[in-house]
C-alpha positions as CSV (number, residue, x, y, z in Angstrom):
1,M,-18.2,1.3,-15.8
2,K,-15.4,3.0,-13.9
3,N,-11.8,2.9,-15.1
4,L,-8.8,2.0,-13.0
5,E,-7.9,5.6,-12.2
6,Q,-11.4,6.2,-10.8
7,I,-11.3,3.0,-8.7
8,R,-7.9,3.9,-7.3
9,A,-8.8,7.5,-6.5
10,A,-12.1,6.4,-4.9
11,A,-10.2,3.9,-2.7
12,A,-7.4,6.3,-1.8
13,L,-9.5,9.3,-0.8
14,P,-11.2,7.8,2.3
15,A,-8.1,5.8,3.2
16,A,-6.0,9.0,3.4
17,A,-8.7,10.9,5.3
18,A,-9.4,8.1,7.8
19,T,-5.9,7.3,8.7
20,D,-4.6,10.9,8.8
21,L,-1.4,9.9,7.0
22,S,1.8,12.0,6.9
23,R,2.5,13.0,3.3
24,S,6.2,12.8,3.9
25,A,5.9,9.2,5.1
26,V,3.8,8.1,2.1
27,N,6.2,9.9,-0.3
28,K,9.0,7.5,0.8
29,L,7.1,4.3,-0.1
30,P,7.4,4.2,-3.9
31,A,11.2,4.5,-3.7
32,L,11.4,1.8,-1.0
33,I,9.2,-0.5,-3.1
34,M,11.2,0.2,-6.3
35,Q,14.5,-0.4,-4.5
36,S,13.6,-3.3,-2.2
37,G,10.4,-4.8,-3.5
38,L,6.9,-4.9,-2.1
39,L,7.5,-7.8,0.2
40,A,10.7,-6.3,1.8
41,T,9.0,-2.9,2.1
42,G,6.1,-4.5,3.9
43,A,8.4,-6.3,6.3
44,F,10.3,-3.1,7.0
45,C,7.1,-1.1,7.7
46,D,5.7,-3.9,9.9
47,A,8.9,-4.0,12.1
48,E,8.7,-2.4,15.5
49,G,10.2,1.0,16.1
50,G,11.0,3.7,13.6
51,G,8.8,6.4,15.0
52,K,5.8,8.1,13.5
53,N,7.0,8.0,9.9
54,R,7.2,4.2,9.9
55,E,3.8,4.0,11.6
56,D,2.3,6.1,8.8
57,M,4.1,4.1,6.2
58,K,2.5,0.9,7.8
59,K,-1.0,2.5,7.7
60,A,-0.5,3.4,4.0
61,L,0.6,-0.1,3.1
62,E,-2.3,-1.6,5.0
63,A,-4.7,0.6,3.0
64,T,-2.8,-0.6,-0.1
65,A,-3.3,-4.2,1.0
66,E,-7.1,-3.6,1.3
67,H,-7.1,-2.1,-2.1
68,L,-5.2,-5.0,-3.6
69,A,-7.6,-7.4,-2.0
70,Q,-10.6,-5.5,-3.5
71,R,-8.9,-5.7,-6.9
72,S,-8.5,-9.5,-6.4
73,L,-4.7,-9.3,-6.4
74,L,-4.7,-10.6,-2.8
75,A,-6.9,-13.0,-0.9
76,T,-10.3,-11.5,-0.1
77,G,-10.3,-9.7,3.3
78,T,-6.6,-9.1,3.5
79,K,-6.1,-6.0,5.7
80,T,-2.8,-6.4,7.5
81,L,0.8,-6.3,6.3
82,K,1.5,-9.8,7.6
83,A,-1.4,-11.2,5.7
84,M,-0.3,-9.3,2.6
85,I,3.2,-10.7,2.8
86,D,2.0,-14.2,3.5
87,D,-0.4,-14.1,0.6
88,L,2.1,-12.6,-1.9
89,S,4.9,-14.9,-0.9
90,K,2.8,-17.9,-1.9
91,R,2.0,-16.5,-5.4
92,D,4.1,-16.7,-8.6
93,S,6.4,-13.8,-9.6
94,R,3.9,-12.5,-12.3
95,Q,1.2,-12.1,-9.7
96,L,3.7,-10.4,-7.3
97,Q,4.7,-8.0,-10.2
98,A,1.1,-7.2,-10.9
99,A,0.4,-6.5,-7.2
100,T,3.5,-4.3,-7.0
101,S,2.5,-2.3,-10.1
102,E,-1.0,-1.7,-8.7
103,A,0.4,-0.9,-5.3
104,L,2.6,1.9,-6.8
105,A,-0.3,3.3,-8.8
106,F,-2.6,3.3,-5.7
107,I,0.1,4.9,-3.5
108,A,0.5,7.7,-6.1
109,Y,-3.1,8.6,-5.3
110,L,-2.8,8.1,-1.6
111,K,0.1,10.6,-1.4
112,R,-1.8,13.2,-3.3
113,F,-4.7,12.9,-0.9
114,A,-2.6,12.7,2.3
115,P,-2.6,15.9,4.3
116,K,0.5,18.1,4.2
117,D,2.8,17.8,7.1
């Protein structure tokens, strides 16, 4: 049986490699989530404009959404920010808090595996 750290690392490693994320962009996500919340951060990253950093932040949150869906914190098959926001906005605050905590833990691995800028 794998522990949560192994599951997070195993999910983050291919996600960081496949999307070619900017480490500086991923490094900004935890602060945004802590300050504004997961839903507001998702809406910010999904908005048009903002350049490459926002695009990389969006890719990182989409990878996070897939991980949350695999951990059963989102509906099965959730892969987009809009779907993540829609799903989480319908859940109770305890479920949103659990998803936010797991997202922060996953992003910690994602930023470690993201290539340097």
